[in-house]
Residue frames relative to the residue before (quaternion, step in Angstrom):
aa qw qx qy qz dx dy dz
M 1.0000 0.0000 0.0000 0.0000 0.00 0.00 0.00
L 0.4842 -0.6522 0.5045 0.2926 3.51 -1.12 0.73
K 0.6461 -0.5347 0.3810 0.3894 3.53 -1.21 0.52
S 0.6647 0.5026 -0.3136 0.4553 3.60 0.95 -0.85
Q 0.6397 0.5108 -0.3288 0.4710 3.58 1.06 -0.69
M 0.6261 0.5234 -0.3350 0.4710 3.59 1.03 -0.74
H 0.6334 0.5273 -0.3238 0.4646 3.57 1.02 -0.84
R 0.6581 0.5035 -0.3043 0.4698 3.59 0.93 -0.91
L 0.6486 0.5135 -0.3183 0.4630 3.56 0.95 -0.87
G 0.6402 0.5266 -0.3201 0.4587 3.58 1.00 -0.81
L 0.6423 0.5099 -0.3178 0.4758 3.57 1.01 -0.81
A 0.6529 0.5332 -0.3171 0.4347 3.56 0.94 -0.88
I 0.6537 0.5093 -0.3177 0.4609 3.57 0.99 -0.77
M 0.6793 0.4984 -0.2903 0.4537 3.58 1.03 -0.75
L 0.6567 0.5263 -0.3213 0.4343 3.59 1.09 -0.57
P 0.5517 -0.5899 0.4557 0.3742 3.58 -1.10 0.56
V 0.5706 -0.6304 0.4129 0.3264 3.54 -1.00 0.85
T 0.6508 0.5334 -0.3359 0.4232 3.60 1.01 -0.63
I 0.6483 0.5060 -0.3278 0.4649 3.60 1.18 -0.33
I 0.7986 -0.1746 0.1758 0.5485 3.60 0.65 -1.04
T 0.0903 -0.7486 0.6533 0.0684 3.51 -1.19 0.66
V 0.1221 -0.7966 0.5898 0.0519 3.60 -0.77 0.98
T 0.3882 -0.7060 0.5381 0.2476 3.58 -0.90 0.90
L 0.7161 -0.4479 0.3100 0.4364 3.56 -1.27 0.17
T 0.6760 0.4761 -0.3105 0.4690 3.60 1.05 -0.59
G 0.3961 -0.7430 0.4622 0.2783 3.59 1.18 -0.33
K 0.5846 0.6136 -0.3603 0.3897 3.59 1.22 0.23
L 0.7281 0.3418 -0.2186 0.5526 3.59 1.24 -0.06
S 0.0567 0.7813 -0.6214 0.0171 3.54 -0.96 0.80
T 0.1736 -0.7562 0.6224 0.1032 3.51 -1.19 0.62
A 0.1399 -0.7811 0.6060 0.0559 3.53 -0.62 1.15
Q 0.2443 -0.7739 0.5694 0.1307 3.56 -0.90 0.91
S 0.3111 -0.7222 0.5838 0.2020 3.55 -0.88 0.93
S 0.7251 -0.4518 0.2824 0.4364 3.58 -1.24 0.19
G 0.6773 0.4654 -0.2919 0.4893 3.60 1.15 -0.49
N 0.4536 -0.7196 0.4137 0.3246 3.59 1.32 0.26
R 0.4086 0.6558 -0.5167 0.3689 3.55 0.90 0.99
P 0.3985 -0.7633 0.4499 0.2370 3.60 -0.55 1.10
L 0.1293 -0.7196 0.6794 0.0622 3.49 -1.27 0.74
T 0.1147 -0.8322 0.5419 0.0239 3.59 -0.30 1.25
I 0.0647 -0.7904 0.6091 0.0003 3.56 -0.88 1.01
R 0.0816 -0.7622 0.6415 0.0295 3.56 -0.93 0.99
A 0.1622 0.7786 -0.5921 0.1299 3.59 -1.01 0.83
D 0.6354 -0.5183 0.4059 0.4036 3.55 -1.31 0.26
I 0.7913 0.0533 0.0128 0.6089 3.58 1.01 -0.89
Q 0.0080 0.7838 -0.6210 0.0025 3.57 -1.05 0.81
E 0.0881 -0.7721 0.6286 0.0308 3.52 -1.14 0.77
Y 0.1327 -0.7651 0.6237 0.0893 3.54 -1.19 0.60
D 0.1843 -0.7600 0.6162 0.0935 3.56 -0.89 0.99
A 0.3399 -0.7798 0.4934 0.1816 3.57 -0.34 1.26
K 0.6238 0.5567 -0.3390 0.4312 3.58 1.09 -0.69
T 0.7794 0.3089 -0.1613 0.5206 3.59 0.84 -0.99
Q 0.2973 -0.7750 0.4872 0.2714 3.58 1.32 -0.35
V 0.4303 0.6686 -0.4709 0.3822 3.55 0.95 1.02
I 0.2042 -0.7381 0.6323 0.1170 3.55 -0.97 0.95
T 0.0832 -0.7788 0.6209 0.0330 3.58 -0.87 0.98
A 0.0724 -0.7841 0.6164 0.0013 3.56 -0.81 1.08
R 0.0410 -0.8084 0.5870 -0.0168 3.59 -0.90 0.98
G 0.8139 0.2818 -0.2205 0.4577 3.51 -1.14 0.75
N 0.8434 -0.1491 0.0568 0.5131 3.56 -0.58 1.20
V 0.1377 0.8278 -0.5277 0.1317 3.56 0.90 0.95
Q 0.0052 -0.7579 0.6521 -0.0202 3.52 -1.04 0.94
M 0.0613 -0.7985 0.5988 0.0114 3.56 -0.84 0.99
L 0.0695 -0.7738 0.6292 0.0238 3.54 -1.07 0.82
Y 0.0211 0.7805 -0.6218 0.0613 3.57 -0.78 1.10
P 0.1979 -0.8481 0.4798 0.1065 3.60 0.30 1.27
A 0.5986 0.5895 -0.3720 0.3947 3.62 1.01 -0.69
R 0.7612 0.2902 -0.1655 0.5559 3.59 1.14 -0.63
Q 0.4089 -0.7336 0.4448 0.3111 3.58 1.33 0.19
I 0.4326 0.6876 -0.4591 0.3595 3.57 0.91 1.00
Q 0.0306 -0.7361 0.6761 0.0105 3.53 -1.11 0.90
A 0.0151 0.8138 -0.5800 0.0351 3.59 -0.93 0.83
T 0.0917 -0.7480 0.6523 0.0813 3.53 -1.28 0.55
A 0.1143 0.7751 -0.6121 0.1073 3.56 -1.15 0.71
T 0.5900 -0.5374 0.4531 0.3972 3.53 -1.34 0.06
Q 0.7944 0.0106 0.0262 0.6067 3.58 1.09 -0.79
A 0.0112 -0.7714 0.6359 0.0220 3.55 -1.21 0.57
Q 0.0981 -0.7655 0.6331 0.0602 3.54 -1.16 0.69
Y 0.1758 -0.7671 0.6124 0.0752 3.54 -0.88 1.06
F 0.1496 -0.7795 0.6070 0.0404 3.56 -0.59 1.24
S 0.2541 -0.8289 0.4777 0.1416 3.57 0.00 1.29
K 0.6340 0.5308 -0.3439 0.4450 3.63 1.01 -0.67
E 0.7393 0.3879 -0.2109 0.5085 3.59 0.97 -0.89
R 0.2847 -0.7709 0.5067 0.2608 3.59 1.32 -0.32
R 0.4755 0.6319 -0.4265 0.4390 3.49 0.85 1.19
I 0.1287 -0.7595 0.6312 0.0904 3.56 -1.16 0.66
D 0.1432 -0.7701 0.6182 0.0644 3.56 -0.90 1.02
F 0.1164 -0.7739 0.6214 0.0380 3.56 -0.78 1.10
S 0.0436 0.7941 -0.6062 0.0080 3.59 -1.10 0.63
G 0.7746 0.3480 -0.2778 0.4492 3.52 -1.25 0.62
N 0.8183 -0.2582 0.1325 0.4961 3.55 -0.29 1.32
V 0.1240 0.8363 -0.5167 0.1348 3.56 0.81 1.08
Y 0.0209 0.7554 -0.6546 0.0212 3.54 -1.05 0.88
I 0.0253 -0.7951 0.6052 -0.0293 3.56 -0.75 1.10
L 0.1103 -0.7687 0.6294 0.0288 3.53 -0.95 1.00
Q 0.0420 -0.8084 0.5871 -0.0122 3.56 -0.73 1.08
Q 0.8509 0.0511 -0.0950 0.5141 3.54 -1.02 0.97
G 0.6415 -0.5843 0.3105 0.3882 3.56 1.11 0.68
N 0.7581 0.3684 -0.1931 0.5023 3.60 1.24 -0.16
N 0.7491 0.3897 -0.2155 0.4905 3.57 0.69 -1.09
S 0.0004 0.8248 -0.5646 0.0298 3.58 -0.94 0.83
I 0.1659 -0.7446 0.6395 0.0953 3.53 -1.35 0.49
R 0.0589 -0.7476 0.6603 0.0391 3.57 -1.11 0.84
A 0.2122 0.7671 -0.5751 0.1892 3.57 -0.77 1.06
E 0.5781 -0.5606 0.4480 0.3885 3.56 -1.30 0.04
K 0.7881 0.0486 -0.0092 0.6136 3.58 1.09 -0.78
V 0.0111 0.7770 -0.6290 0.0243 3.56 -1.03 0.85
T 0.1472 -0.7446 0.6449 0.0892 3.54 -1.04 0.88
Y 0.1348 -0.7770 0.6118 0.0609 3.56 -0.91 0.98
L 0.1941 -0.7657 0.6077 0.0819 3.56 -0.66 1.19
I 0.3709 -0.7956 0.4358 0.1989 3.55 -0.15 1.34
D 0.7097 0.4729 -0.2835 0.4386 3.61 0.73 -1.01
E 0.7114 0.4272 -0.2474 0.5002 3.57 1.09 -0.69
G 0.3206 -0.7520 0.5076 0.2722 3.58 1.20 -0.45
R 0.5071 0.6681 -0.3831 0.3869 3.56 1.18 0.66
F 0.2283 -0.7509 0.6080 0.1198 3.54 -1.13 0.84
I 0.0905 -0.7468 0.6558 0.0630 3.57 -1.11 0.77
A 0.0624 -0.8385 0.5406 -0.0277 3.57 -0.43 1.24
L 0.1067 -0.7788 0.6172 0.0334 3.56 -1.05 0.89
P 0.3794 -0.7467 0.4989 0.2227 3.61 -0.93 0.85
Q 0.5981 -0.4703 0.4749 0.4423 3.53 -1.40 -0.07
S 0.6673 -0.4640 0.3752 0.4456 3.60 -1.26 0.25
N 0.8554 0.0922 -0.1087 0.4980 3.54 -1.06 0.88
R 0.6161 0.4898 -0.3642 0.4979 3.61 1.13 0.60
Q 0.3464 -0.7137 0.5601 0.2387 3.54 -1.30 -0.08
V 0.5019 -0.5865 0.5346 0.3440 3.51 -1.34 0.34
E 0.1754 -0.7683 0.6043 0.1172 3.57 -1.05 0.74
S 0.0026 -0.7760 0.6303 -0.0233 3.55 -0.87 1.01
I 0.1014 -0.7655 0.6329 0.0564 3.53 -1.05 0.80
Y 0.0563 -0.7927 0.6069 -0.0141 3.54 -0.74 1.13
M 0.2812 -0.7441 0.5824 0.1675 3.55 -0.85 0.95
I 0.1006 -0.7972 0.5953 0.0074 3.52 -0.66 1.16
G 0.2704 -0.7935 0.5298 0.1291 3.54 -0.52 1.20
D 0.5676 -0.5556 0.4743 0.3799 3.50 -1.31 0.34
D 0.3372 -0.7236 0.5668 0.2035 3.54 -1.02 0.82
D 0.3207 -0.7861 0.5017 0.1656 3.57 -0.36 1.25
S 0.6177 0.5727 -0.3550 0.4054 3.59 1.15 -0.45
I 0.6473 0.4813 -0.3284 0.4914 3.60 1.20 -0.34
Q 0.2170 -0.7836 0.5738 0.0986 3.53 -0.64 1.15
P 0.5509 -0.5962 0.4461 0.3770 3.59 -1.07 0.60
T 0.5632 -0.6005 0.4435 0.3544 3.53 -1.11 0.69
S 0.3239 -0.7495 0.5418 0.1994 3.54 -0.78 1.01
R 0.5458 -0.6018 0.4652 0.3514 3.51 -1.18 0.54
P 0.5339 -0.6200 0.4444 0.3649 3.60 -1.01 0.66
T 0.4085 -0.7002 0.5260 0.2571 3.51 -1.05 0.76
T 0.0625 -0.7845 0.6168 0.0151 3.54 -0.97 0.88
K 0.4630 -0.6409 0.5275 0.3109 3.50 -1.18 0.57
P 0.5007 -0.6425 0.4700 0.3399 3.55 -0.95 0.75
T 0.4118 -0.6877 0.5332 0.2707 3.53 -1.01 0.75
P 0.4927 -0.6701 0.4585 0.3130 3.56 -0.90 0.87
K 0.5243 -0.6174 0.4864 0.3275 3.52 -1.15 0.66
R 0.5820 -0.5733 0.4377 0.3755 3.52 -1.15 0.58
G 0.7997 0.2836 -0.2315 0.4758 3.44 -0.99 0.84
S 0.5591 0.5798 -0.4279 0.4101 3.61 1.18 -0.11
K 0.4093 -0.7178 0.5153 0.2273 3.50 -1.12 0.67
T 0.1746 0.7560 -0.6079 0.1686 3.53 -0.16 1.33
R 0.3845 -0.7233 0.5286 0.2226 3.50 -1.03 0.75
S 0.4226 -0.6700 0.5534 0.2574 3.48 -1.09 0.74
P 0.5036 -0.6642 0.4507 0.3195 3.59 -0.95 0.77
L 0.6300 0.5484 -0.3455 0.4277 3.62 1.17 -0.16
């Protein structure tokens, strides 16, 4: 094992299991939120600051949060466990519920609110795609019913 991997492994053993678990390669971490729902982050490099309780992942970052049906990729991500916030940066792509997506340069995900805040690169725009299903409860407007007009010369009585 490399010295840096040994250092990472040592940090992982010292940290509470509910905060972070690091595999022997140091490329996978699982952060547990207060409801014990796993948030898995894969990256080329990851660091954990015990003082600030911030996980920083760099290089080919992939995040999976099954409890909220969220998958994300970015160049860098930071998980702020105290604030329950994740900041993504660099070619961010987020897929939620298998359909809705966001592409931006920077995205902040506020976990407790379930809210995304996306910012574009200079002179660019954020792209979001939302899948909107048909609402089966809304029926098409029916045509107004009218009484047939009597043919000329037919003998119909007027109700008056």
